[in-house]
C-alpha atoms as an extended CHARMM CRD file, in Angstrom:
* protein
*
       145  EXT
         1         1  MET       CA             95.2800000000      165.9070000000      159.5100000000  PROA      1               0.0000000000
         2         2  LYS       CA             97.1130000000      162.6980000000      160.4430000000  PROA      2               0.0000000000
         3         3  LEU       CA             96.6180000000      159.1110000000      159.5510000000  PROA      3               0.0000000000
         4         4  SER       CA             96.4530000000      156.8670000000      162.5890000000  PROA      4               0.0000000000
         5         5  THR       CA             98.8970000000      154.1240000000      163.4990000000  PROA      5               0.0000000000
         6         6  LYS       CA             96.4220000000      151.7400000000      161.8960000000  PROA      6               0.0000000000
         7         7  SER       CA             97.5050000000      152.9100000000      158.4420000000  PROA      7               0.0000000000
         8         8  ARG       CA            101.1880000000      153.1650000000      159.2040000000  PROA      8               0.0000000000
         9         9  TYR       CA            101.4470000000      149.8110000000      160.9930000000  PROA      9               0.0000000000
        10        10  GLY       CA             99.0530000000      148.1540000000      158.6030000000  PROA      10              0.0000000000
        11        11  THR       CA            101.2230000000      149.2230000000      155.6960000000  PROA      11              0.0000000000
        12        12  ARG       CA            104.3300000000      147.9700000000      157.4550000000  PROA      12              0.0000000000
        13        13  LEU       CA            102.5980000000      144.6230000000      158.0750000000  PROA      13              0.0000000000
        14        14  MET       CA            101.5570000000      144.3430000000      154.4510000000  PROA      14              0.0000000000
        15        15  LEU       CA            104.9940000000      145.3950000000      153.1990000000  PROA      15              0.0000000000
        16        16  GLU       CA            106.7090000000      142.7430000000      155.2800000000  PROA      16              0.0000000000
        17        17  LEU       CA            104.2530000000      140.1390000000      153.9640000000  PROA      17              0.0000000000
        18        18  ALA       CA            105.1460000000      141.2840000000      150.4280000000  PROA      18              0.0000000000
        19        19  GLN       CA            108.8690000000      141.0790000000      151.1350000000  PROA      19              0.0000000000
        20        20  ARG       CA            108.5180000000      137.6010000000      152.6530000000  PROA      20              0.0000000000
        21        21  GLN       CA            105.9410000000      136.3490000000      150.1400000000  PROA      21              0.0000000000
        22        22  ALA       CA            108.2390000000      133.5350000000      148.9470000000  PROA      22              0.0000000000
        23        23  GLN       CA            108.2820000000      132.0890000000      152.4690000000  PROA      23              0.0000000000
        24        24  GLY       CA            104.5370000000      131.3940000000      152.4130000000  PROA      24              0.0000000000
        25        25  PHE       CA            102.4760000000      132.1040000000      155.5170000000  PROA      25              0.0000000000
        26        26  ILE       CA            104.2200000000      134.2460000000      158.1010000000  PROA      26              0.0000000000
        27        27  LEU       CA            103.4450000000      134.2480000000      161.8240000000  PROA      27              0.0000000000
        28        28  LEU       CA            102.2710000000      137.5730000000      163.1830000000  PROA      28              0.0000000000
        29        29  GLY       CA            104.5870000000      137.0960000000      166.1700000000  PROA      29              0.0000000000
        30        30  ASP       CA            107.5710000000      137.1250000000      163.8010000000  PROA      30              0.0000000000
        31        31  ILE       CA            106.3330000000      140.3470000000      162.1730000000  PROA      31              0.0000000000
        32        32  ALA       CA            105.5900000000      141.8930000000      165.6020000000  PROA      32              0.0000000000
        33        33  ARG       CA            109.1920000000      141.2580000000      166.6880000000  PROA      33              0.0000000000
        34        34  SER       CA            110.6410000000      142.4600000000      163.3750000000  PROA      34              0.0000000000
        35        35  GLN       CA            108.5470000000      145.6300000000      163.3060000000  PROA      35              0.0000000000
        36        36  LYS       CA            108.4930000000      146.2260000000      167.0770000000  PROA      36              0.0000000000
        37        37  ILE       CA            104.6850000000      146.4080000000      167.0350000000  PROA      37              0.0000000000
        38        38  SER       CA            102.3620000000      144.7240000000      169.5230000000  PROA      38              0.0000000000
        39        39  GLU       CA            101.2000000000      141.3200000000      168.2500000000  PROA      39              0.0000000000
        40        40  LYS       CA             97.7450000000      142.0230000000      169.6880000000  PROA      40              0.0000000000
        41        41  TYR       CA             97.5230000000      145.2110000000      167.6250000000  PROA      41              0.0000000000
        42        42  LEU       CA             98.7230000000      143.4120000000      164.4830000000  PROA      42              0.0000000000
        43        43  TRP       CA             95.9730000000      140.8250000000      165.0250000000  PROA      43              0.0000000000
        44        44  GLN       CA             93.3750000000      143.6060000000      164.8690000000  PROA      44              0.0000000000
        45        45  LEU       CA             94.8700000000      145.0090000000      161.7030000000  PROA      45              0.0000000000
        46        46  ALA       CA             95.3450000000      141.6110000000      160.0910000000  PROA      46              0.0000000000
        47        47  SER       CA             91.7080000000      140.6820000000      160.8740000000  PROA      47              0.0000000000
        48        48  ALA       CA             90.4330000000      143.7710000000      159.1150000000  PROA      48              0.0000000000
        49        49  LEU       CA             92.7520000000      143.2030000000      156.1470000000  PROA      49              0.0000000000
        50        50  LYS       CA             91.6230000000      139.5600000000      155.9450000000  PROA      50              0.0000000000
        51        51  ALA       CA             87.9310000000      140.5820000000      155.9920000000  PROA      51              0.0000000000
        52        52  ALA       CA             88.6740000000      142.9490000000      153.1140000000  PROA      52              0.0000000000
        53        53  GLY       CA             90.3320000000      140.1710000000      151.1110000000  PROA      53              0.0000000000
        54        54  LEU       CA             93.8390000000      141.6300000000      151.2040000000  PROA      54              0.0000000000
        55        55  VAL       CA             95.3840000000      138.8340000000      153.2580000000  PROA      55              0.0000000000
        56        56  ASN       CA             94.7860000000      135.1590000000      153.7610000000  PROA      56              0.0000000000
        57        57  ALA       CA             95.1440000000      133.3580000000      157.0800000000  PROA      57              0.0000000000
        58        58  GLN       CA             96.0360000000      129.7320000000      157.7140000000  PROA      58              0.0000000000
        59        59  ARG       CA             95.9580000000      127.8740000000      161.0450000000  PROA      59              0.0000000000
        60        60  GLY       CA             98.3260000000      125.1870000000      162.1240000000  PROA      60              0.0000000000
        61        61  VAL       CA            102.0150000000      124.4520000000      162.1450000000  PROA      61              0.0000000000
        62        62  LYS       CA            102.5950000000      126.1230000000      158.7710000000  PROA      62              0.0000000000
        63        63  GLY       CA            100.0410000000      128.7940000000      159.5000000000  PROA      63              0.0000000000
        64        64  GLY       CA            100.1600000000      132.5510000000      159.6010000000  PROA      64              0.0000000000
        65        65  PHE       CA             99.2770000000      135.3350000000      157.1900000000  PROA      65              0.0000000000
        66        66  ALA       CA            100.0730000000      135.9350000000      153.5450000000  PROA      66              0.0000000000
        67        67  LEU       CA             98.9850000000      138.3620000000      150.8510000000  PROA      67              0.0000000000
        68        68  ALA       CA             95.7300000000      137.3130000000      149.2110000000  PROA      68              0.0000000000
        69        69  LYS       CA             96.7580000000      138.7500000000      145.8510000000  PROA      69              0.0000000000
        70        70  PRO       CA             99.9590000000      139.7500000000      144.1070000000  PROA      70              0.0000000000
        71        71  ALA       CA            101.8510000000      142.6120000000      145.7780000000  PROA      71              0.0000000000
        72        72  ARG       CA            101.5980000000      144.5600000000      142.4990000000  PROA      72              0.0000000000
        73        73  ASP       CA             97.7940000000      144.5800000000      142.8960000000  PROA      73              0.0000000000
        74        74  ILE       CA             97.6920000000      146.0240000000      146.4210000000  PROA      74              0.0000000000
        75        75  SER       CA             98.1360000000      149.7650000000      146.7770000000  PROA      75              0.0000000000
        76        76  VAL       CA             98.7270000000      151.7830000000      149.8870000000  PROA      76              0.0000000000
        77        77  LYS       CA             95.3360000000      153.3500000000      149.1970000000  PROA      77              0.0000000000
        78        78  ASP       CA             93.7600000000      149.9120000000      149.4600000000  PROA      78              0.0000000000
        79        79  ILE       CA             95.3070000000      149.3910000000      152.9090000000  PROA      79              0.0000000000
        80        80  VAL       CA             94.4260000000      152.8710000000      154.1870000000  PROA      80              0.0000000000
        81        81  ALA       CA             90.8360000000      152.5840000000      152.9670000000  PROA      81              0.0000000000
        82        82  VAL       CA             90.3650000000      149.3220000000      154.8180000000  PROA      82              0.0000000000
        83        83  LEU       CA             91.9250000000      150.5360000000      158.0600000000  PROA      83              0.0000000000
        84        84  GLU       CA             90.7920000000      154.1660000000      158.1180000000  PROA      84              0.0000000000
        85        85  GLY       CA             87.6700000000      154.2190000000      155.9440000000  PROA      85              0.0000000000
        86        86  PRO       CA             87.0620000000      156.6170000000      153.0370000000  PROA      86              0.0000000000
        87        87  ILE       CA             89.8220000000      159.0840000000      152.3580000000  PROA      87              0.0000000000
        88        88  GLU       CA             88.1140000000      162.4100000000      152.8920000000  PROA      88              0.0000000000
        89        89  LEU       CA             89.5050000000      165.5640000000      154.4580000000  PROA      89              0.0000000000
        90        90  VAL       CA             86.0020000000      166.8730000000      155.1390000000  PROA      90              0.0000000000
        91        91  ASP       CA             82.6480000000      165.0920000000      154.9570000000  PROA      91              0.0000000000
        92        92  CYS       CA             80.6410000000      167.5190000000      152.8360000000  PROA      92              0.0000000000
        93        93  GLN       CA             77.6160000000      165.1670000000      152.6890000000  PROA      93              0.0000000000
        94        94  ASP       CA             76.0990000000      166.6090000000      155.8310000000  PROA      94              0.0000000000
        95        95  CYS       CA             76.5930000000      170.2290000000      154.7560000000  PROA      95              0.0000000000
        96        96  SER       CA             73.3270000000      172.0640000000      154.2960000000  PROA      96              0.0000000000
        97        97  ARG       CA             74.8610000000      174.8090000000      152.1440000000  PROA      97              0.0000000000
        98        98  GLU       CA             73.7710000000      174.6350000000      148.5560000000  PROA      98              0.0000000000
        99        99  GLU       CA             76.6230000000      176.7040000000      147.2110000000  PROA      99              0.0000000000
       100       100  CYS       CA             79.9420000000      176.1470000000      148.8970000000  PROA      100             0.0000000000
       101       101  ILE       CA             83.0770000000      176.9590000000      146.9430000000  PROA      101             0.0000000000
       102       102  THR       CA             85.3560000000      175.6850000000      149.7070000000  PROA      102             0.0000000000
       103       103  GLY       CA             83.8310000000      172.2120000000      149.4120000000  PROA      103             0.0000000000
       104       104  GLU       CA             85.5470000000      171.8760000000      146.0570000000  PROA      104             0.0000000000
       105       105  ILE       CA             88.9280000000      172.5310000000      147.6950000000  PROA      105             0.0000000000
       106       106  TRP       CA             88.3850000000      169.6900000000      150.1930000000  PROA      106             0.0000000000
       107       107  LYS       CA             87.1560000000      167.2890000000      147.5160000000  PROA      107             0.0000000000
       108       108  GLU       CA             90.0770000000      168.0720000000      145.2100000000  PROA      108             0.0000000000
       109       109  SER       CA             92.5480000000      167.6970000000      148.1030000000  PROA      109             0.0000000000
       110       110  SER       CA             91.0470000000      164.3440000000      149.0450000000  PROA      110             0.0000000000
       111       111  ARG       CA             91.3180000000      163.1010000000      145.4330000000  PROA      111             0.0000000000
       112       112  ALA       CA             94.9640000000      164.2080000000      145.3230000000  PROA      112             0.0000000000
       113       113  ILE       CA             95.7540000000      162.2350000000      148.4610000000  PROA      113             0.0000000000
       114       114  GLU       CA             93.9320000000      159.2050000000      147.0150000000  PROA      114             0.0000000000
       115       115  ARG       CA             95.9600000000      159.4610000000      143.7960000000  PROA      115             0.0000000000
       116       116  VAL       CA             99.2490000000      159.5720000000      145.6640000000  PROA      116             0.0000000000
       117       117  LEU       CA             98.3640000000      156.5880000000      147.9020000000  PROA      117             0.0000000000
       118       118  ALA       CA             97.0930000000      154.6350000000      144.8630000000  PROA      118             0.0000000000
       119       119  SER       CA            100.3750000000      155.2910000000      143.0390000000  PROA      119             0.0000000000
       120       120  TYR       CA            102.3240000000      153.1270000000      145.5010000000  PROA      120             0.0000000000
       121       121  ASN       CA            101.8790000000      149.3510000000      145.4310000000  PROA      121             0.0000000000
       122       122  LEU       CA            103.4630000000      146.7510000000      147.6890000000  PROA      122             0.0000000000
       123       123  PHE       CA            105.6180000000      145.3030000000      144.9360000000  PROA      123             0.0000000000
       124       124  ASP       CA            107.3410000000      148.6380000000      144.2620000000  PROA      124             0.0000000000
       125       125  LEU       CA            107.6760000000      149.4210000000      147.9950000000  PROA      125             0.0000000000
       126       126  ALA       CA            109.2170000000      146.0060000000      148.6280000000  PROA      126             0.0000000000
       127       127  ALA       CA            111.7080000000      146.5380000000      145.7960000000  PROA      127             0.0000000000
       128       128  LYS       CA            112.6240000000      149.9210000000      147.2390000000  PROA      128             0.0000000000
       129       129  ALA       CA            112.9690000000      148.4560000000      150.7370000000  PROA      129             0.0000000000
       130       130  ASP       CA            115.2080000000      145.6870000000      149.3260000000  PROA      130             0.0000000000
       131       131  ARG       CA            117.4510000000      148.3180000000      147.7300000000  PROA      131             0.0000000000
       132       132  MET       CA            117.5900000000      150.2200000000      151.0040000000  PROA      132             0.0000000000
       133       133  ARG       CA            118.3580000000      147.0120000000      152.9380000000  PROA      133             0.0000000000
       134       134  ALA       CA            121.1370000000      146.1040000000      150.5370000000  PROA      134             0.0000000000
       135       135  LYS       CA            122.5670000000      149.6100000000      150.8840000000  PROA      135             0.0000000000
       136       136  ASN       CA            122.2400000000      149.6920000000      154.6910000000  PROA      136             0.0000000000
       137       137  ASN       CA            122.5330000000      145.9000000000      155.2250000000  PROA      137             0.0000000000
       138       138  ASN       CA            120.2050000000      146.0090000000      158.2160000000  PROA      138             0.0000000000
       139       139  GLY       CA            117.3780000000      143.5280000000      157.5780000000  PROA      139             0.0000000000
       140       140  TYR       CA            113.5920000000      143.9730000000      157.3340000000  PROA      140             0.0000000000
       141       141  ALA       CA            113.5830000000      147.1070000000      159.5120000000  PROA      141             0.0000000000
       142       142  ALA       CA            115.0220000000      149.0690000000      156.5440000000  PROA      142             0.0000000000
       143       143  PHE       CA            111.6340000000      150.6070000000      155.8270000000  PROA      143             0.0000000000
       144       144  GLY       CA            109.7680000000      152.9160000000      158.1400000000  PROA      144             0.0000000000
       145       145  VAL       CA            106.3630000000      153.6440000000      156.7300000000  PROA      145             0.0000000000
């Protein structure tokens, strides 16, 4: 099982917005250059995150994207759920078996993954990235989610 680049790049996008929150709205082109991710791809991710209410967009000279709520209130689980859909190892809904002990394993594993992703919020990740950047002194690329 692997998460797609949607989750990894979307988390990097959101983390950079959290780190640069004091600057207001940030152009996706700036983030694309900083993160070395296609701006076109970031537009797709940002559009989905905007539709979900995790980011705000503003047009014009001072336009760009910004977090729609405090970084503390956005978890990695929130981002992954928007970009990937429900966090399930196996979809047991379509199973016709009435008694399936292995289904419990997949459900429990999915809940464990959800708990881990929910335990990380953008505020804490930004603080950790700031500490790494200070230690390594190499700018916004200090994190590699």
